[in-house]
C-alpha positions as CSV (number, residue, x, y, z in Angstrom):
1,M,109.1,100.7,68.9
2,T,108.8,97.4,70.7
3,L,112.1,95.6,71.0
4,V,112.2,91.9,70.1
5,G,115.3,90.0,71.4
6,P,115.6,89.6,75.2
7,A,119.4,90.5,75.0
8,R,118.6,93.7,73.1
9,V,115.9,94.6,75.7
10,R,118.4,94.0,78.6
11,E,121.1,96.0,76.9
12,E,118.9,99.1,76.2
13,A,117.2,99.0,79.6
14,E,120.5,98.7,81.5
15,S,121.9,101.6,79.4
16,W,119.0,103.8,80.3
17,F,119.1,102.9,84.0
18,R,122.8,103.7,84.2
19,E,122.3,107.0,82.5
20,N,119.3,108.1,84.5
21,W,119.4,106.5,88.0
22,D,120.4,109.0,90.7
23,P,119.9,107.8,94.4
24,E,120.0,111.4,95.6
25,I,117.0,112.8,93.7
26,P,113.5,112.7,95.4
27,L,111.7,109.4,95.0
28,G,108.8,111.2,93.3
29,H,111.1,112.8,90.7
30,W,112.6,109.4,90.0
31,W,109.2,107.8,89.5
32,E,108.2,110.6,87.1
33,R,111.4,110.0,85.1
34,L,110.8,106.2,85.2
35,A,107.2,106.5,84.1
36,D,108.1,108.8,81.1
37,S,110.7,106.2,79.9
38,G,108.3,103.3,79.8
39,W,110.8,101.1,81.7
40,G,108.8,101.2,84.9
41,F,105.8,99.2,83.5
42,P,107.2,97.7,80.3
43,T,104.3,95.3,79.6
44,W,101.8,98.3,79.4
45,P,101.0,99.8,76.0
46,E,103.6,102.3,74.7
47,R,101.0,105.1,74.8
48,W,100.3,104.5,78.5
49,F,103.7,104.6,80.2
50,G,104.9,101.2,78.9
51,R,106.8,99.6,76.0
52,G,104.4,96.8,74.9
53,L,106.9,94.1,76.0
54,S,106.1,90.5,76.9
55,T,106.4,89.1,80.4
56,D,109.6,87.4,79.4
57,Q,111.1,90.6,78.0
58,A,110.0,92.5,81.1
59,K,112.1,90.1,83.3
60,Q,115.1,91.3,81.3
61,V,114.2,94.9,82.2
62,E,113.9,93.9,85.9
63,A,117.3,92.2,85.7
64,A,118.8,95.4,84.2
65,R,117.3,97.5,86.9
66,A,118.6,95.2,89.6
67,A,122.1,95.2,88.1
68,V,122.2,99.0,88.3
69,G,120.7,99.1,91.8
70,A,117.9,101.4,90.8
71,V,114.7,101.6,92.7
72,G,111.7,100.0,91.0
73,P,108.3,101.6,90.2
74,P,105.5,102.1,92.7
75,S,103.8,98.8,93.7
76,G,100.4,98.0,95.0
77,I,96.8,97.6,93.9
78,G,96.8,100.7,91.6
79,V,99.5,99.5,89.2
80,M,98.9,95.8,89.6
81,M,95.1,95.8,89.2
82,A,93.4,99.1,88.7
83,G,95.7,100.5,86.0
84,P,95.6,97.4,83.7
85,T,91.8,97.3,84.1
86,I,91.3,101.0,83.2
87,I,93.6,100.5,80.2
88,D,91.5,97.5,79.1
89,H,88.0,98.9,79.8
90,G,88.3,102.7,80.4
91,T,87.9,105.6,78.1
92,E,90.7,107.7,76.7
93,E,89.7,110.5,79.2
94,Q,89.8,108.1,82.1
95,C,93.2,106.8,81.2
96,Q,94.5,110.4,80.9
97,R,92.9,111.3,84.3
98,F,93.9,108.3,86.5
99,L,97.1,106.8,85.1
100,P,99.7,109.6,85.4
101,D,99.4,110.0,89.2
102,M,99.2,106.2,89.6
103,V,102.4,105.4,87.8
104,T,104.3,108.2,89.6
105,G,103.2,107.1,93.0
106,K,101.3,110.3,93.8
107,D,98.0,108.4,94.3
108,V,97.6,105.1,96.3
109,W,94.7,102.9,95.3
110,C,92.6,100.2,97.0
111,Q,90.1,97.5,96.0
112,L,86.5,97.6,97.3
113,F,85.2,94.2,96.2
114,S,84.7,91.8,99.2
115,E,81.8,92.1,101.6
116,P,80.9,90.4,104.9
117,G,78.1,88.5,103.2
118,A,79.6,88.1,99.8
119,G,83.1,86.7,99.8
120,S,83.6,83.7,97.5
121,D,80.1,84.5,96.0
122,L,81.3,88.0,95.0
123,A,78.3,88.5,92.6
124,G,76.1,88.3,95.7
125,L,77.3,91.7,96.9
126,Q,74.8,94.0,98.6
127,A,76.4,97.5,98.4
128,R,74.1,99.7,96.4
129,A,74.6,102.6,94.0
130,E,71.7,104.7,92.8
131,R,71.9,107.3,90.0
132,D,71.4,110.9,91.1
133,G,71.8,113.1,88.0
134,D,75.5,113.1,87.0
135,E,76.4,111.2,90.2
136,W,75.9,107.9,91.9
137,V,75.1,107.6,95.6
138,V,76.7,104.6,97.3
139,N,75.7,102.8,100.5
140,G,77.1,99.6,101.9
141,Q,80.1,97.9,103.5
142,K,83.3,96.4,102.2
143,V,85.9,94.3,104.0
144,W,89.5,93.0,103.7
145,T,90.4,96.2,101.8
146,S,94.2,96.4,101.6
147,G,95.6,99.9,102.2
148,A,92.3,101.7,102.3
149,Q,93.6,103.9,105.2
150,F,96.2,105.3,102.8
151,S,94.3,105.4,99.5
152,K,93.1,108.3,97.4
153,W,91.1,106.2,95.0
154,G,89.3,102.9,95.2
155,I,88.0,100.5,92.5
156,L,84.5,99.7,93.6
157,I,81.8,97.3,92.4
158,A,78.3,98.0,93.6
159,R,74.8,96.8,92.7
160,T,72.9,99.2,90.4
161,S,70.0,97.0,89.5
162,V,68.1,94.4,91.5
163,D,65.7,93.5,88.6
164,V,68.2,91.3,86.8
165,P,70.2,88.2,87.8
166,K,73.0,89.0,90.3
167,H,75.9,89.0,87.7
168,E,74.1,91.5,85.4
169,G,73.2,94.3,87.8
170,I,76.7,95.3,88.9
171,T,78.6,98.5,87.9
172,F,82.4,99.2,88.3
173,F,83.3,102.6,89.7
174,V,86.4,104.6,90.6
175,I,85.5,106.2,93.9
176,D,87.3,109.1,95.8
177,M,88.2,107.7,99.2
178,D,88.7,111.2,100.7
179,Q,85.1,112.2,101.3
180,P,82.8,112.4,104.4
181,G,80.7,109.5,103.3
182,I,83.5,107.0,103.7
183,E,84.8,105.6,107.0
184,V,87.8,103.3,107.1
185,R,88.4,101.0,110.1
186,P,91.8,99.1,110.1
187,L,91.6,95.4,111.1
188,K,94.4,94.2,113.4
189,E,96.0,91.0,112.1
190,M,97.9,88.2,113.9
191,T,101.0,89.5,112.1
192,G,100.8,92.6,114.3
193,G,100.0,94.8,111.3
194,A,96.9,96.3,109.9
195,T,97.1,95.8,106.1
196,F,93.4,95.1,105.8
197,N,90.4,97.3,106.6
198,E,86.6,97.4,106.7
199,V,85.1,100.3,104.8
200,F,81.6,101.8,105.4
201,M,80.0,103.9,102.7
202,T,77.1,106.2,103.7
203,D,75.7,108.3,100.9
204,A,79.2,108.4,99.3
205,R,79.2,110.0,95.9
206,V,80.8,109.0,92.6
207,P,80.6,111.0,89.4
208,H,79.1,109.2,86.5
209,A,82.4,110.0,84.6
210,N,84.0,107.5,87.0
211,V,82.1,104.5,85.7
212,I,84.5,102.1,84.1
213,G,82.7,100.3,81.2
214,E,78.9,100.4,81.0
215,P,76.4,100.6,83.9
216,N,75.1,97.2,84.9
217,R,77.9,95.5,82.9
218,G,80.6,95.8,85.6
219,W,81.0,92.0,86.2
220,G,83.1,91.6,83.1
221,V,85.3,94.5,84.2
222,A,85.6,93.0,87.7
223,V,86.7,89.7,86.1
224,T,89.5,91.5,84.4
225,T,90.6,93.0,87.7
226,L,90.4,89.5,89.4
227,T,92.6,88.1,86.6
228,H,95.3,90.7,87.2
229,E,94.9,90.1,91.0
230,R,95.3,86.3,90.7
231,N,98.3,86.7,88.4
232,S,99.9,89.2,90.9
233,L,99.4,86.7,93.7
234,G,101.2,84.0,91.8
235,A,104.9,83.5,92.5
236,S,105.8,85.2,89.3
237,G,103.7,88.2,90.3
238,M,105.2,88.3,93.7
239,A,108.7,88.2,92.2
240,N,107.8,91.1,89.9
241,A,106.5,93.0,92.9
242,A,109.9,92.6,94.6
243,G,111.3,95.4,92.4
244,G,108.4,97.7,93.2
245,V,108.1,100.0,96.2
246,M,105.2,100.3,98.6
247,I,105.0,104.0,99.8
248,G,103.7,106.0,102.7
249,R,102.4,109.5,102.7
250,N,105.7,111.2,103.0
251,D,107.9,108.9,101.0
252,L,107.8,110.9,97.7
253,D,110.1,113.6,99.1
254,R,112.8,111.3,100.5
255,P,116.0,110.5,98.4
256,A,115.2,107.7,96.0
257,G,118.1,105.6,97.2
258,R,117.1,105.6,100.8
259,R,115.5,102.3,101.9
260,S,111.8,102.6,102.8
261,S,110.8,101.2,106.2
262,G,107.3,100.4,104.8
263,G,105.9,97.6,102.8
264,G,104.3,95.3,105.3
265,E,103.7,91.6,104.9
266,M,103.5,91.7,101.1
267,A,107.0,93.3,100.9
268,G,108.4,90.3,102.8
269,M,106.5,88.0,100.5
270,A,107.9,89.8,97.4
271,A,111.4,89.6,98.8
272,A,111.1,85.9,99.3
273,F,110.2,85.3,95.6
274,G,112.4,88.1,94.1
275,G,115.7,87.7,92.3
276,G,114.5,84.7,90.3
277,G,113.9,82.8,93.5
278,A,117.5,83.2,94.7
279,M,116.4,83.5,98.3
280,I,114.4,80.3,98.1
281,A,117.2,78.4,96.4
282,G,119.8,79.7,98.8
283,L,117.7,79.2,102.0
284,P,119.7,76.2,103.4
285,A,122.9,78.2,103.2
286,L,121.3,81.4,104.6
287,V,120.3,79.5,107.8
288,G,123.7,77.7,108.1
289,R,122.4,74.3,106.8
290,G,123.9,74.2,103.3
291,D,125.0,70.6,103.8
292,D,121.5,69.4,104.8
293,K,120.4,67.3,101.8
294,V,116.9,66.7,103.1
295,L,116.3,70.4,103.5
296,R,117.9,71.1,100.1
297,D,115.5,68.6,98.5
298,K,112.5,70.3,100.1
299,V,113.7,73.7,99.0
300,M,114.1,72.5,95.4
301,R,110.5,71.2,95.4
302,I,109.4,74.7,96.3
303,Y,111.6,76.2,93.6
304,T,110.0,73.8,91.0
305,L,106.5,75.0,92.0
306,M,107.7,78.6,91.6
307,E,108.8,77.8,88.0
308,I,105.4,76.3,87.3
309,T,103.7,79.5,88.4
310,R,106.1,81.5,86.2
311,Y,105.2,79.4,83.2
312,T,101.5,79.9,83.8
313,S,102.1,83.6,84.0
314,L,103.8,83.5,80.6
315,R,100.7,81.6,79.3
316,V,98.4,84.4,80.6
317,Q,100.6,87.1,78.9
318,A,100.5,85.1,75.6
319,A,96.7,84.8,75.7
320,K,96.4,88.5,76.3
321,A,98.7,89.3,73.4
322,A,96.6,87.1,71.2
323,G,93.5,89.0,72.2
324,R,91.9,86.2,74.2
325,G,90.1,86.8,77.5
326,P,91.1,85.4,80.9
327,G,91.8,81.7,80.8
328,P,92.2,78.9,83.3
329,E,96.0,79.6,83.5
330,V,95.3,82.3,86.0
331,S,93.4,80.0,88.4
332,T,96.1,77.3,87.9
333,G,98.9,79.8,88.8
334,K,97.0,81.1,91.8
335,L,96.2,77.7,93.1
336,V,99.9,76.5,92.7
337,A,101.0,79.8,94.4
338,S,98.8,79.0,97.5
339,E,100.5,75.6,97.8
340,L,103.9,77.2,97.2
341,V,103.4,79.6,100.0
342,R,102.2,76.9,102.4
343,Q,105.2,74.8,101.6
344,L,107.6,77.7,102.0
345,R,105.9,78.5,105.4
346,D,106.5,74.9,106.7
347,V,110.0,74.4,105.3
348,G,111.1,77.9,106.3
349,L,110.1,77.4,109.9
350,E,111.7,74.0,109.9
351,A,114.9,75.5,108.6
352,L,114.9,78.1,111.3
353,G,114.4,75.6,114.1
354,P,113.8,77.1,117.5
355,H,114.4,80.6,116.0
356,G,111.1,80.1,114.1
357,Q,109.2,80.8,117.3
358,L,110.6,84.3,117.6
359,M,109.7,87.5,115.8
360,G,111.5,90.8,115.2
361,D,114.3,92.3,113.1
362,D,117.0,90.7,115.2
363,T,115.9,87.1,114.3
364,P,117.4,85.2,111.3
365,L,116.6,86.9,108.0
366,G,115.1,89.8,109.9
367,G,111.9,87.8,110.8
368,M,110.9,87.5,107.1
369,L,110.0,83.8,107.2
370,Q,108.0,84.2,110.4
371,Q,106.1,87.1,108.9
372,L,105.4,85.1,105.8
373,A,104.2,82.1,107.9
374,L,101.6,84.3,109.7
375,F,100.5,86.0,106.5
376,S,100.4,82.8,104.4
377,P,96.6,82.0,104.9
378,A,95.7,85.2,103.1
379,I,97.2,84.0,99.8
380,S,94.7,81.1,99.8
381,I,91.8,83.5,100.2
382,A,92.6,86.7,98.4
383,G,91.6,87.0,94.7
384,G,89.3,84.0,95.1
385,S,89.7,81.1,97.5
386,D,91.4,77.8,96.5
387,Q,88.0,76.2,96.3
388,I,86.8,78.8,93.8
389,Q,90.0,78.2,91.7
390,R,89.3,74.5,91.7
391,N,85.8,75.1,90.5
392,I,87.0,77.2,87.6
393,I,89.5,74.6,86.6
394,G,87.1,71.7,87.0
395,E,84.3,73.4,84.9
396,R,86.4,75.2,82.3
397,V,89.3,72.9,81.8
398,L,88.1,69.4,82.8
399,G,84.5,69.9,81.6
400,L,83.0,68.7,84.9
401,P,79.4,69.6,85.6
402,G,79.0,73.0,87.3
403,E,77.9,73.3,90.8
404,P,74.1,73.6,91.1
405,R,73.0,77.2,90.7
406,V,69.3,77.9,91.4
407,D,69.9,81.6,91.2
408,K,71.4,81.9,87.7
409,D,68.3,83.3,86.0
410,V,66.5,84.8,89.1
411,P,66.4,88.6,89.5
412,F,68.4,89.7,92.5
413,A,65.4,91.2,94.2
414,D,63.7,87.8,94.2
415,L,66.5,85.9,95.9
416,K,65.7,84.7,99.4
417,V,69.3,84.7,100.6
418,G,71.9,87.4,100.5
419,T,69.7,90.3,99.5
420,Q,69.3,92.1,102.8
421,R,71.4,95.1,103.7
C-alpha cells in the first residue's frame, strides 16, 4: 500500500533500514534485500521493486537511509534510464527478464544512442538493424557510451526503415554487449579517466524478443529514455544518485559497508549535490573561508539554482503521476543544471585558490571540485545539448516558430546529408 504522509514514510523506511542493514553481509545480498523491500527504488511501481511513492516522499526514504548509514541501491544508466523505460514501454515478460538483475546490481547497463554523425540530431542516426528471422542484425558505430566496457546490456536505437522520415524508422532494442560482434574502445578524457567509449557493431545480433515497443516506433521510446536522462542530470537527480553506488565487476562480494573505490566523475558530482546540498551550502567553511561574505553570497546563488532544479523535478514527477507525457520541465531542469554546474566549477575553483590548480586525493576535499571542473562540460552536452533544450523550451513553451526543417516529411533514403555509413 502506498504511504501518504512524508513523516509516515520517513518513520517506516527508517524502521526497516535499522532492522535490516548489516554492513558485514555481501553487497550483492544487501541489494537483493533492498530490492525486495521496495525501499531501493521507491518511486517505481509496487509490482516492480518499488512503492509507488512521489519524488518528495522518496526524499524522505533517502533521508531515512542516510540516518541509518545504510548503503544505497545500485546507480547508473540501468536503474536511472533503462529500467524506467522498460517499465513504461516493455512487456510483462521483458520486465520480468531484465529488471531483477538490474535492481540487484548483477547487470551493468549502457546507452547506445549518440553517433559520430548524429549527436544533437539524434534522429539522423545511421546504425542499421535488419530483420533475420527471429533476430535483428546490427551494424554501425556509437560514441560517448558511458560504462560500455563494464556493461552486460545496452539500450540501443537503430534504423530499421529508410523508406519513412527519419523519426519514424527507428527501433529501440536491448542488446547483449557480450558478443563477438561488439567492440568497445574506451576514450581517454582530460579528467584522466575513461568513462566514455566508442562502440563498433559488426553483424551483432539482437533477438526480436528484445525489441522495446514496436518496430519502427522506437523514437517515442527513446524520448522516454531521454526524459529520464535529462531528469537524472538535473541537480535533483544528481542528489538522488549520491545515495546510489557505482560498482565494478568484483564489488558484489565485498562487505556492503566497505567503501567502494569506484564511481568516477559522476560519483564526485553526486557527492557535491547530495545531502540536500549540504556540501554546497557549507563550501566556504569547508575551505576555511566561512567569514568570506562575497564567497557565501556566490554559494547561495548556486544553492538557489539547485532548489529550482529540485522544483522542476517535482513537476516532472507530478506530470507522470497524472498520466501526462514528457513536458518542458525536463528541459528547464536540465538547462538550469548545466548553468548550476558551470557556476559551481567557477566558484569552487575560486574558493580553493592556488589549490585549485592541483589534482589528487591529498588536495582539499580530495580533489572533488577539480574533478567536477574538468567534467563539467559533459553536463551541457549529455542528454541533449543546451541549444537543444532551448529549442524545446522556445517551441513548446513560448510558442516560437520552429527551426526550419526541410527533412520533416522526406524518407531517410532520399536525404542528401547524413545517410551514408
